[in-house]
PDB file with SEQRES, HELIX, SHEET and CRYST1 records, atoms N, CA, C and O in Angstrom:
SEQRES   1 A   77  MET ALA ASP ASN ASP CYS TYR LEU PHE VAL ASP MET ASN          
SEQRES   2 A   77  VAL PRO GLU LYS GLU ARG LYS ILE SER VAL LEU CYS ILE          
SEQRES   3 A   77  GLU CYS HIS ASP GLU LYS MET PRO LYS THR GLY ALA PHE          
SEQRES   4 A   77  TYR ALA GLY SER LYS GLU GLY TYR GLY PRO PHE ASN PHE          
SEQRES   5 A   77  ARG CYS CYS LEU CYS GLY ILE PHE ILE HIS LYS ALA ASP          
SEQRES   6 A   77  ASP GLU GLU ASN LYS GLU LYS CYS GLU THR SER VAL              
HELIX    1 AA1 GLU A   16  GLU A   18  5                                   3    
HELIX    2 AA2 ILE A   26  LYS A   32  1                                   7    
HELIX    3 AA3 GLY A   42  GLU A   45  1                                   4    
HELIX    4 AA4 GLU A   67  CYS A   73  1                                   7    
SHEET    1 AA1 3 ILE A  21  CYS A  25  0                                        
SHEET    2 AA1 3 CYS A   6  VAL A  10 -1                                        
SHEET    3 AA1 3 ALA A  38  TYR A  40 -1                                        
SHEET    1 AA2 2 PHE A  52  ARG A  53  0                                        
SHEET    2 AA2 2 PHE A  60  HIS A  62 -1                                        
CRYST1    1.000    1.000    1.000  90.00  90.00  90.00 P 1           1          
ATOM      1  N   MET A   1      90.153 -64.336  21.978  1.00  0.00           N  
ATOM      2  CA  MET A   1      89.541 -64.831  20.767  1.00  0.00           C  
ATOM      3  C   MET A   1      88.900 -66.215  21.276  1.00  0.00           C  
ATOM      4  O   MET A   1      89.530 -67.051  21.922  1.00  0.00           O  
ATOM      5  N   ALA A   2      87.565 -66.332  20.895  1.00  0.00           N  
ATOM      6  CA  ALA A   2      86.913 -67.486  21.274  1.00  0.00           C  
ATOM      7  C   ALA A   2      87.162 -68.577  20.235  1.00  0.00           C  
ATOM      8  O   ALA A   2      87.172 -68.262  19.045  1.00  0.00           O  
ATOM      9  N   ASP A   3      87.369 -69.870  20.621  1.00  0.00           N  
ATOM     10  CA  ASP A   3      87.542 -70.962  19.805  1.00  0.00           C  
ATOM     11  C   ASP A   3      86.225 -71.161  18.927  1.00  0.00           C  
ATOM     12  O   ASP A   3      85.120 -70.911  19.407  1.00  0.00           O  
ATOM     13  N   ASN A   4      86.363 -71.549  17.824  1.00  0.00           N  
ATOM     14  CA  ASN A   4      85.241 -71.870  16.974  1.00  0.00           C  
ATOM     15  C   ASN A   4      85.292 -73.323  16.486  1.00  0.00           C  
ATOM     16  O   ASN A   4      86.287 -74.041  16.592  1.00  0.00           O  
ATOM     17  N   ASP A   5      84.145 -73.681  15.950  1.00  0.00           N  
ATOM     18  CA  ASP A   5      84.028 -75.058  15.399  1.00  0.00           C  
ATOM     19  C   ASP A   5      84.614 -74.960  13.940  1.00  0.00           C  
ATOM     20  O   ASP A   5      84.783 -73.860  13.414  1.00  0.00           O  
ATOM     21  N   CYS A   6      84.903 -76.081  13.334  1.00  0.00           N  
ATOM     22  CA  CYS A   6      85.379 -76.016  11.952  1.00  0.00           C  
ATOM     23  C   CYS A   6      85.137 -77.416  11.370  1.00  0.00           C  
ATOM     24  O   CYS A   6      84.528 -78.295  11.981  1.00  0.00           O  
ATOM     25  N   TYR A   7      85.696 -77.565  10.056  1.00  0.00           N  
ATOM     26  CA  TYR A   7      85.700 -78.876   9.385  1.00  0.00           C  
ATOM     27  C   TYR A   7      87.093 -79.342   9.084  1.00  0.00           C  
ATOM     28  O   TYR A   7      87.950 -78.510   8.786  1.00  0.00           O  
ATOM     29  N   LEU A   8      87.358 -80.566   9.142  1.00  0.00           N  
ATOM     30  CA  LEU A   8      88.671 -81.187   8.941  1.00  0.00           C  
ATOM     31  C   LEU A   8      88.602 -82.097   7.752  1.00  0.00           C  
ATOM     32  O   LEU A   8      87.587 -82.782   7.626  1.00  0.00           O  
ATOM     33  N   PHE A   9      89.583 -82.187   6.846  1.00  0.00           N  
ATOM     34  CA  PHE A   9      89.628 -83.008   5.740  1.00  0.00           C  
ATOM     35  C   PHE A   9      91.063 -83.281   5.300  1.00  0.00           C  
ATOM     36  O   PHE A   9      91.994 -82.568   5.675  1.00  0.00           O  
ATOM     37  N   VAL A  10      91.210 -84.288   4.528  1.00  0.00           N  
ATOM     38  CA  VAL A  10      92.471 -84.723   3.907  1.00  0.00           C  
ATOM     39  C   VAL A  10      92.310 -84.763   2.412  1.00  0.00           C  
ATOM     40  O   VAL A  10      91.373 -85.389   1.917  1.00  0.00           O  
ATOM     41  N   ASP A  11      93.240 -84.080   1.631  1.00  0.00           N  
ATOM     42  CA  ASP A  11      93.239 -84.018   0.205  1.00  0.00           C  
ATOM     43  C   ASP A  11      93.766 -85.360  -0.252  1.00  0.00           C  
ATOM     44  O   ASP A  11      94.974 -85.576  -0.151  1.00  0.00           O  
ATOM     45  N   MET A  12      92.991 -86.236  -0.724  1.00  0.00           N  
ATOM     46  CA  MET A  12      93.392 -87.599  -1.192  1.00  0.00           C  
ATOM     47  C   MET A  12      94.045 -87.519  -2.577  1.00  0.00           C  
ATOM     48  O   MET A  12      94.559 -88.536  -3.042  1.00  0.00           O  
ATOM     49  N   ASN A  13      94.052 -86.324  -3.285  1.00  0.00           N  
ATOM     50  CA  ASN A  13      94.758 -86.108  -4.489  1.00  0.00           C  
ATOM     51  C   ASN A  13      96.126 -85.942  -4.464  1.00  0.00           C  
ATOM     52  O   ASN A  13      96.761 -85.955  -5.518  1.00  0.00           O  
ATOM     53  N   VAL A  14      96.704 -85.776  -3.310  1.00  0.00           N  
ATOM     54  CA  VAL A  14      98.216 -85.560  -3.128  1.00  0.00           C  
ATOM     55  C   VAL A  14      98.762 -86.863  -2.846  1.00  0.00           C  
ATOM     56  O   VAL A  14      98.035 -87.751  -2.399  1.00  0.00           O  
ATOM     57  N   PRO A  15     100.150 -87.070  -3.103  1.00  0.00           N  
ATOM     58  CA  PRO A  15     100.654 -88.321  -2.742  1.00  0.00           C  
ATOM     59  C   PRO A  15     100.567 -88.623  -1.215  1.00  0.00           C  
ATOM     60  O   PRO A  15     100.578 -87.702  -0.398  1.00  0.00           O  
ATOM     61  N   GLU A  16     100.483 -89.900  -0.856  1.00  0.00           N  
ATOM     62  CA  GLU A  16     100.218 -90.300   0.472  1.00  0.00           C  
ATOM     63  C   GLU A  16     101.139 -89.690   1.436  1.00  0.00           C  
ATOM     64  O   GLU A  16     100.666 -89.251   2.485  1.00  0.00           O  
ATOM     65  N   LYS A  17     102.479 -89.604   1.192  1.00  0.00           N  
ATOM     66  CA  LYS A  17     103.375 -89.105   2.203  1.00  0.00           C  
ATOM     67  C   LYS A  17     103.426 -87.616   2.380  1.00  0.00           C  
ATOM     68  O   LYS A  17     104.136 -87.079   3.230  1.00  0.00           O  
ATOM     69  N   GLU A  18     102.594 -86.925   1.490  1.00  0.00           N  
ATOM     70  CA  GLU A  18     102.313 -85.426   1.547  1.00  0.00           C  
ATOM     71  C   GLU A  18     101.068 -85.087   2.197  1.00  0.00           C  
ATOM     72  O   GLU A  18     100.817 -83.911   2.464  1.00  0.00           O  
ATOM     73  N   ARG A  19     100.274 -86.021   2.471  1.00  0.00           N  
ATOM     74  CA  ARG A  19      98.972 -85.711   3.032  1.00  0.00           C  
ATOM     75  C   ARG A  19      98.981 -85.185   4.407  1.00  0.00           C  
ATOM     76  O   ARG A  19      99.842 -85.564   5.200  1.00  0.00           O  
ATOM     77  N   LYS A  20      98.135 -84.391   4.715  1.00  0.00           N  
ATOM     78  CA  LYS A  20      97.922 -83.793   6.152  1.00  0.00           C  
ATOM     79  C   LYS A  20      96.543 -83.332   6.292  1.00  0.00           C  
ATOM     80  O   LYS A  20      95.851 -83.062   5.310  1.00  0.00           O  
ATOM     81  N   ILE A  21      96.141 -83.239   7.477  1.00  0.00           N  
ATOM     82  CA  ILE A  21      94.830 -82.751   7.828  1.00  0.00           C  
ATOM     83  C   ILE A  21      94.759 -81.302   7.569  1.00  0.00           C  
ATOM     84  O   ILE A  21      95.600 -80.540   8.047  1.00  0.00           O  
ATOM     85  N   SER A  22      93.774 -80.887   6.821  1.00  0.00           N  
ATOM     86  CA  SER A  22      93.567 -79.418   6.654  1.00  0.00           C  
ATOM     87  C   SER A  22      92.208 -79.054   7.256  1.00  0.00           C  
ATOM     88  O   SER A  22      91.274 -79.837   7.426  1.00  0.00           O  
ATOM     89  N   VAL A  23      92.235 -77.726   7.557  1.00  0.00           N  
ATOM     90  CA  VAL A  23      91.057 -77.205   8.322  1.00  0.00           C  
ATOM     91  C   VAL A  23      90.332 -76.176   7.424  1.00  0.00           C  
ATOM     92  O   VAL A  23      90.946 -75.408   6.683  1.00  0.00           O  
ATOM     93  N   LEU A  24      89.005 -76.210   7.536  1.00  0.00           N  
ATOM     94  CA  LEU A  24      88.297 -75.166   6.941  1.00  0.00           C  
ATOM     95  C   LEU A  24      87.297 -74.552   7.978  1.00  0.00           C  
ATOM     96  O   LEU A  24      86.623 -75.297   8.690  1.00  0.00           O  
ATOM     97  N   CYS A  25      87.203 -73.150   8.062  1.00  0.00           N  
ATOM     98  CA  CYS A  25      86.448 -72.511   8.872  1.00  0.00           C  
ATOM     99  C   CYS A  25      84.917 -72.785   8.312  1.00  0.00           C  
ATOM    100  O   CYS A  25      84.708 -73.247   7.190  1.00  0.00           O  
ATOM    101  N   ILE A  26      83.970 -72.467   9.165  1.00  0.00           N  
ATOM    102  CA  ILE A  26      82.564 -72.704   8.818  1.00  0.00           C  
ATOM    103  C   ILE A  26      82.192 -71.936   7.591  1.00  0.00           C  
ATOM    104  O   ILE A  26      81.497 -72.465   6.724  1.00  0.00           O  
ATOM    105  N   GLU A  27      82.617 -70.735   7.486  1.00  0.00           N  
ATOM    106  CA  GLU A  27      82.165 -69.861   6.391  1.00  0.00           C  
ATOM    107  C   GLU A  27      82.696 -70.480   5.004  1.00  0.00           C  
ATOM    108  O   GLU A  27      81.961 -70.584   4.022  1.00  0.00           O  
ATOM    109  N   CYS A  28      83.904 -70.837   5.017  1.00  0.00           N  
ATOM    110  CA  CYS A  28      84.617 -71.179   3.747  1.00  0.00           C  
ATOM    111  C   CYS A  28      84.039 -72.623   3.459  1.00  0.00           C  
ATOM    112  O   CYS A  28      83.908 -72.984   2.290  1.00  0.00           O  
ATOM    113  N   HIS A  29      83.706 -73.418   4.465  1.00  0.00           N  
ATOM    114  CA  HIS A  29      83.190 -74.693   4.127  1.00  0.00           C  
ATOM    115  C   HIS A  29      81.747 -74.519   3.513  1.00  0.00           C  
ATOM    116  O   HIS A  29      81.440 -75.055   2.448  1.00  0.00           O  
ATOM    117  N   ASP A  30      80.873 -73.733   4.253  1.00  0.00           N  
ATOM    118  CA  ASP A  30      79.634 -73.472   3.636  1.00  0.00           C  
ATOM    119  C   ASP A  30      79.600 -72.849   2.313  1.00  0.00           C  
ATOM    120  O   ASP A  30      78.867 -73.320   1.444  1.00  0.00           O  
ATOM    121  N   GLU A  31      80.368 -71.782   2.084  1.00  0.00           N  
ATOM    122  CA  GLU A  31      80.429 -71.088   0.808  1.00  0.00           C  
ATOM    123  C   GLU A  31      81.293 -71.597  -0.320  1.00  0.00           C  
ATOM    124  O   GLU A  31      81.023 -71.285  -1.480  1.00  0.00           O  
ATOM    125  N   LYS A  32      82.239 -72.306  -0.048  1.00  0.00           N  
ATOM    126  CA  LYS A  32      83.207 -72.686  -1.163  1.00  0.00           C  
ATOM    127  C   LYS A  32      83.448 -74.182  -1.276  1.00  0.00           C  
ATOM    128  O   LYS A  32      83.764 -74.658  -2.366  1.00  0.00           O  
ATOM    129  N   MET A  33      83.311 -74.945  -0.191  1.00  0.00           N  
ATOM    130  CA  MET A  33      83.495 -76.421  -0.256  1.00  0.00           C  
ATOM    131  C   MET A  33      82.604 -77.107   0.665  1.00  0.00           C  
ATOM    132  O   MET A  33      83.028 -77.631   1.695  1.00  0.00           O  
ATOM    133  N   PRO A  34      81.183 -77.120   0.269  1.00  0.00           N  
ATOM    134  CA  PRO A  34      80.177 -77.589   1.149  1.00  0.00           C  
ATOM    135  C   PRO A  34      80.164 -79.140   1.321  1.00  0.00           C  
ATOM    136  O   PRO A  34      79.658 -79.690   2.299  1.00  0.00           O  
ATOM    137  N   LYS A  35      80.726 -79.758   0.351  1.00  0.00           N  
ATOM    138  CA  LYS A  35      80.713 -81.290   0.514  1.00  0.00           C  
ATOM    139  C   LYS A  35      82.086 -81.875   1.002  1.00  0.00           C  
ATOM    140  O   LYS A  35      82.319 -83.084   0.981  1.00  0.00           O  
ATOM    141  N   THR A  36      82.910 -80.999   1.409  1.00  0.00           N  
ATOM    142  CA  THR A  36      84.312 -81.357   1.905  1.00  0.00           C  
ATOM    143  C   THR A  36      84.399 -81.386   3.363  1.00  0.00           C  
ATOM    144  O   THR A  36      83.951 -80.422   3.983  1.00  0.00           O  
ATOM    145  N   GLY A  37      84.945 -82.419   4.019  1.00  0.00           N  
ATOM    146  CA  GLY A  37      85.335 -82.319   5.476  1.00  0.00           C  
ATOM    147  C   GLY A  37      84.349 -82.933   6.330  1.00  0.00           C  
ATOM    148  O   GLY A  37      83.214 -83.195   5.932  1.00  0.00           O  
ATOM    149  N   ALA A  38      84.800 -83.188   7.602  1.00  0.00           N  
ATOM    150  CA  ALA A  38      83.987 -83.709   8.608  1.00  0.00           C  
ATOM    151  C   ALA A  38      83.886 -82.621   9.646  1.00  0.00           C  
ATOM    152  O   ALA A  38      84.883 -81.959   9.936  1.00  0.00           O  
ATOM    153  N   PHE A  39      82.700 -82.410  10.224  1.00  0.00           N  
ATOM    154  CA  PHE A  39      82.498 -81.362  11.210  1.00  0.00           C  
ATOM    155  C   PHE A  39      83.326 -81.785  12.532  1.00  0.00           C  
ATOM    156  O   PHE A  39      83.431 -82.930  12.971  1.00  0.00           O  
ATOM    157  N   TYR A  40      83.855 -80.683  13.032  1.00  0.00           N  
ATOM    158  CA  TYR A  40      84.687 -80.892  14.286  1.00  0.00           C  
ATOM    159  C   TYR A  40      84.100 -79.798  15.302  1.00  0.00           C  
ATOM    160  O   TYR A  40      84.200 -78.607  15.008  1.00  0.00           O  
ATOM    161  N   ALA A  41      83.551 -80.158  16.373  1.00  0.00           N  
ATOM    162  CA  ALA A  41      83.044 -79.280  17.507  1.00  0.00           C  
ATOM    163  C   ALA A  41      84.186 -78.878  18.346  1.00  0.00           C  
ATOM    164  O   ALA A  41      84.138 -79.218  19.528  1.00  0.00           O  
ATOM    165  N   GLY A  42      85.120 -78.266  17.965  1.00  0.00           N  
ATOM    166  CA  GLY A  42      86.391 -77.822  18.695  1.00  0.00           C  
ATOM    167  C   GLY A  42      86.044 -77.063  19.766  1.00  0.00           C  
ATOM    168  O   GLY A  42      86.742 -77.137  20.777  1.00  0.00           O  
ATOM    169  N   SER A  43      84.885 -76.187  19.730  1.00  0.00           N  
ATOM    170  CA  SER A  43      84.471 -75.293  20.766  1.00  0.00           C  
ATOM    171  C   SER A  43      84.145 -76.135  22.083  1.00  0.00           C  
ATOM    172  O   SER A  43      84.336 -75.669  23.206  1.00  0.00           O  
ATOM    173  N   LYS A  44      83.649 -77.385  21.857  1.00  0.00           N  
ATOM    174  CA  LYS A  44      83.330 -78.279  22.965  1.00  0.00           C  
ATOM    175  C   LYS A  44      84.467 -79.300  23.265  1.00  0.00           C  
ATOM    176  O   LYS A  44      84.790 -79.621  24.408  1.00  0.00           O  
ATOM    177  N   GLU A  45      85.020 -79.761  22.174  1.00  0.00           N  
ATOM    178  CA  GLU A  45      86.039 -80.993  22.373  1.00  0.00           C  
ATOM    179  C   GLU A  45      87.353 -80.442  22.575  1.00  0.00           C  
ATOM    180  O   GLU A  45      88.219 -81.200  23.013  1.00  0.00           O  
ATOM    181  N   GLY A  46      87.655 -79.181  22.314  1.00  0.00           N  
ATOM    182  CA  GLY A  46      89.082 -78.663  22.478  1.00  0.00           C  
ATOM    183  C   GLY A  46      90.003 -78.860  21.333  1.00  0.00           C  
ATOM    184  O   GLY A  46      89.709 -79.691  20.474  1.00  0.00           O  
ATOM    185  N   TYR A  47      91.092 -78.168  21.251  1.00  0.00           N  
ATOM    186  CA  TYR A  47      91.986 -78.254  20.140  1.00  0.00           C  
ATOM    187  C   TYR A  47      93.360 -78.794  20.538  1.00  0.00           C  
ATOM    188  O   TYR A  47      94.153 -79.066  19.636  1.00  0.00           O  
ATOM    189  N   GLY A  48      93.689 -78.963  21.759  1.00  0.00           N  
ATOM    190  CA  GLY A  48      95.011 -79.406  22.107  1.00  0.00           C  
ATOM    191  C   GLY A  48      96.039 -78.298  21.918  1.00  0.00           C  
ATOM    192  O   GLY A  48      95.692 -77.122  21.812  1.00  0.00           O  
ATOM    193  N   PRO A  49      97.333 -78.697  21.877  1.00  0.00           N  
ATOM    194  CA  PRO A  49      98.353 -77.639  21.690  1.00  0.00           C  
ATOM    195  C   PRO A  49      98.626 -77.316  20.167  1.00  0.00           C  
ATOM    196  O   PRO A  49      99.771 -77.142  19.750  1.00  0.00           O  
ATOM    197  N   PHE A  50      97.608 -77.251  19.434  1.00  0.00           N  
ATOM    198  CA  PHE A  50      97.828 -77.005  17.906  1.00  0.00           C  
ATOM    199  C   PHE A  50      97.055 -75.768  17.411  1.00  0.00           C  
ATOM    200  O   PHE A  50      95.972 -75.456  17.906  1.00  0.00           O  
ATOM    201  N   ASN A  51      97.604 -75.117  16.482  1.00  0.00           N  
ATOM    202  CA  ASN A  51      96.961 -73.938  15.868  1.00  0.00           C  
ATOM    203  C   ASN A  51      96.096 -74.600  14.733  1.00  0.00           C  
ATOM    204  O   ASN A  51      96.563 -75.447  13.972  1.00  0.00           O  
ATOM    205  N   PHE A  52      94.886 -74.179  14.683  1.00  0.00           N  
ATOM    206  CA  PHE A  52      93.904 -74.556  13.548  1.00  0.00           C  
ATOM    207  C   PHE A  52      93.628 -73.320  12.846  1.00  0.00           C  
ATOM    208  O   PHE A  52      93.057 -72.378  13.395  1.00  0.00           O  
ATOM    209  N   ARG A  53      94.028 -73.304  11.622  1.00  0.00           N  
ATOM    210  CA  ARG A  53      93.827 -72.107  10.621  1.00  0.00           C  
ATOM    211  C   ARG A  53      93.226 -72.549   9.280  1.00  0.00           C  
ATOM    212  O   ARG A  53      93.619 -73.523   8.637  1.00  0.00           O  
ATOM    213  N   CYS A  54      92.307 -71.788   8.959  1.00  0.00           N  
ATOM    214  CA  CYS A  54      91.599 -72.165   7.685  1.00  0.00           C  
ATOM    215  C   CYS A  54      92.491 -72.187   6.569  1.00  0.00           C  
ATOM    216  O   CYS A  54      93.207 -71.210   6.352  1.00  0.00           O  
ATOM    217  N   CYS A  55      92.525 -73.316   5.753  1.00  0.00           N  
ATOM    218  CA  CYS A  55      93.365 -73.395   4.574  1.00  0.00           C  
ATOM    219  C   CYS A  55      93.069 -72.533   3.342  1.00  0.00           C  
ATOM    220  O   CYS A  55      93.846 -72.480   2.389  1.00  0.00           O  
ATOM    221  N   LEU A  56      91.880 -71.843   3.404  1.00  0.00           N  
ATOM    222  CA  LEU A  56      91.416 -71.125   2.289  1.00  0.00           C  
ATOM    223  C   LEU A  56      91.556 -69.596   2.709  1.00  0.00           C  
ATOM    224  O   LEU A  56      92.247 -68.873   1.991  1.00  0.00           O  
ATOM    225  N   CYS A  57      90.984 -69.109   3.748  1.00  0.00           N  
ATOM    226  CA  CYS A  57      91.072 -67.689   4.087  1.00  0.00           C  
ATOM    227  C   CYS A  57      92.115 -67.332   5.106  1.00  0.00           C  
ATOM    228  O   CYS A  57      92.468 -66.162   5.256  1.00  0.00           O  
ATOM    229  N   GLY A  58      92.599 -68.294   5.788  1.00  0.00           N  
ATOM    230  CA  GLY A  58      93.748 -68.103   6.789  1.00  0.00           C  
ATOM    231  C   GLY A  58      93.328 -67.589   8.085  1.00  0.00           C  
ATOM    232  O   GLY A  58      94.206 -67.254   8.881  1.00  0.00           O  
ATOM    233  N   ILE A  59      91.976 -67.472   8.430  1.00  0.00           N  
ATOM    234  CA  ILE A  59      91.646 -67.150   9.718  1.00  0.00           C  
ATOM    235  C   ILE A  59      91.939 -68.197  10.805  1.00  0.00           C  
ATOM    236  O   ILE A  59      91.830 -69.402  10.577  1.00  0.00           O  
ATOM    237  N   PHE A  60      92.275 -67.754  11.865  1.00  0.00           N  
ATOM    238  CA  PHE A  60      92.555 -68.744  13.022  1.00  0.00           C  
ATOM    239  C   PHE A  60      91.260 -69.167  13.699  1.00  0.00           C  
ATOM    240  O   PHE A  60      90.443 -68.374  14.166  1.00  0.00           O  
ATOM    241  N   ILE A  61      91.154 -70.446  13.709  1.00  0.00           N  
ATOM    242  CA  ILE A  61      89.856 -71.031  14.481  1.00  0.00           C  
ATOM    243  C   ILE A  61      90.376 -71.172  15.915  1.00  0.00           C  
ATOM    244  O   ILE A  61      89.619 -70.905  16.848  1.00  0.00           O  
ATOM    245  N   HIS A  62      91.615 -71.573  16.134  1.00  0.00           N  
ATOM    246  CA  HIS A  62      92.159 -71.689  17.443  1.00  0.00           C  
ATOM    247  C   HIS A  62      93.746 -71.456  17.459  1.00  0.00           C  
ATOM    248  O   HIS A  62      94.487 -72.011  16.648  1.00  0.00           O  
ATOM    249  N   LYS A  63      94.117 -70.741  18.277  1.00  0.00           N  
ATOM    250  CA  LYS A  63      95.575 -70.313  18.457  1.00  0.00           C  
ATOM    251  C   LYS A  63      96.099 -71.057  19.690  1.00  0.00           C  
ATOM    252  O   LYS A  63      95.489 -70.959  20.755  1.00  0.00           O  
ATOM    253  N   ALA A  64      97.255 -71.829  19.577  1.00  0.00           N  
ATOM    254  CA  ALA A  64      97.830 -72.517  20.829  1.00  0.00           C  
ATOM    255  C   ALA A  64      98.258 -71.677  21.729  1.00  0.00           C  
ATOM    256  O   ALA A  64      98.672 -70.598  21.304  1.00  0.00           O  
ATOM    257  N   ASP A  65      98.279 -71.891  23.001  1.00  0.00           N  
ATOM    258  CA  ASP A  65      98.701 -71.070  24.074  1.00  0.00           C  
ATOM    259  C   ASP A  65     100.259 -71.306  24.116  1.00  0.00           C  
ATOM    260  O   ASP A  65     100.963 -70.336  24.399  1.00  0.00           O  
ATOM    261  N   ASP A  66     100.793 -72.408  23.879  1.00  0.00           N  
ATOM    262  CA  ASP A  66     102.185 -72.887  24.102  1.00  0.00           C  
ATOM    263  C   ASP A  66     103.026 -72.420  23.053  1.00  0.00           C  
ATOM    264  O   ASP A  66     102.997 -73.027  21.983  1.00  0.00           O  
ATOM    265  N   GLU A  67     103.834 -71.353  23.208  1.00  0.00           N  
ATOM    266  CA  GLU A  67     104.664 -70.806  22.165  1.00  0.00           C  
ATOM    267  C   GLU A  67     105.702 -71.879  21.530  1.00  0.00           C  
ATOM    268  O   GLU A  67     106.110 -71.701  20.382  1.00  0.00           O  
ATOM    269  N   GLU A  68     106.084 -72.888  22.220  1.00  0.00           N  
ATOM    270  CA  GLU A  68     106.836 -73.861  21.602  1.00  0.00           C  
ATOM    271  C   GLU A  68     106.137 -74.706  20.529  1.00  0.00           C  
ATOM    272  O   GLU A  68     106.661 -75.016  19.459  1.00  0.00           O  
ATOM    273  N   ASN A  69     104.855 -75.059  20.936  1.00  0.00           N  
ATOM    274  CA  ASN A  69     104.144 -75.739  19.943  1.00  0.00           C  
ATOM    275  C   ASN A  69     103.429 -74.984  18.825  1.00  0.00           C  
ATOM    276  O   ASN A  69     102.893 -75.571  17.886  1.00  0.00           O  
ATOM    277  N   LYS A  70     103.443 -73.659  18.965  1.00  0.00           N  
ATOM    278  CA  LYS A  70     102.860 -72.852  17.982  1.00  0.00           C  
ATOM    279  C   LYS A  70     103.609 -72.978  16.645  1.00  0.00           C  
ATOM    280  O   LYS A  70     102.959 -73.280  15.645  1.00  0.00           O  
ATOM    281  N   GLU A  71     104.777 -72.791  16.572  1.00  0.00           N  
ATOM    282  CA  GLU A  71     105.463 -72.880  15.283  1.00  0.00           C  
ATOM    283  C   GLU A  71     105.519 -74.295  14.791  1.00  0.00           C  
ATOM    284  O   GLU A  71     105.325 -74.537  13.599  1.00  0.00           O  
ATOM    285  N   LYS A  72     105.768 -75.209  15.636  1.00  0.00           N  
ATOM    286  CA  LYS A  72     105.955 -76.625  15.198  1.00  0.00           C  
ATOM    287  C   LYS A  72     104.577 -77.161  14.709  1.00  0.00           C  
ATOM    288  O   LYS A  72     104.631 -78.056  13.865  1.00  0.00           O  
ATOM    289  N   CYS A  73     103.453 -76.775  15.087  1.00  0.00           N  
ATOM    290  CA  CYS A  73     102.301 -77.446  14.793  1.00  0.00           C  
ATOM    291  C   CYS A  73     101.332 -76.613  13.886  1.00  0.00           C  
ATOM    292  O   CYS A  73     100.227 -77.025  13.536  1.00  0.00           O  
ATOM    293  N   GLU A  74     101.922 -75.265  13.505  1.00  0.00           N  
ATOM    294  CA  GLU A  74     100.820 -74.574  12.733  1.00  0.00           C  
ATOM    295  C   GLU A  74     100.329 -75.208  11.483  1.00  0.00           C  
ATOM    296  O   GLU A  74      99.125 -75.166  11.234  1.00  0.00           O  
ATOM    297  N   THR A  75     101.149 -75.785  10.688  1.00  0.00           N  
ATOM    298  CA  THR A  75     100.683 -76.354   9.444  1.00  0.00           C  
ATOM    299  C   THR A  75     100.438 -77.894   9.486  1.00  0.00           C  
ATOM    300  O   THR A  75     100.204 -78.515   8.449  1.00  0.00           O  
ATOM    301  N   SER A  76     100.493 -78.448  10.614  1.00  0.00           N  
ATOM    302  CA  SER A  76     100.363 -79.907  10.753  1.00  0.00           C  
ATOM    303  C   SER A  76      98.884 -80.263  11.090  1.00  0.00           C  
ATOM    304  O   SER A  76      98.498 -81.432  11.061  1.00  0.00           O  
ATOM    305  N   VAL A  77      98.134 -79.303  11.384  1.00  0.00           N  
ATOM    306  CA  VAL A  77      96.624 -79.728  11.673  1.00  0.00           C  
ATOM    307  C   VAL A  77      95.829 -78.876  10.714  1.00  0.00           C  
ATOM    308  O   VAL A  77      94.602 -78.964  10.683  1.00  0.00           O  
TER     309      VAL A  77                                                      
END                                                                             
């Protein structure tokens, strides 16, 4: 699977201690939330040891290679 670009955002309507970075795939961003998020060129910049999964449709933008980090980081990015 090739890594894709995405959009990143934080929902400021949730309490501060519950906030996390959320991910949108390009399609969901363009079709459902076009004014939300900052573009991230992950295909060029990389994703590190984290899973990046669209918070709306659930598609993986990037899957971590490291099995140990996979579970730990899936919902933290």
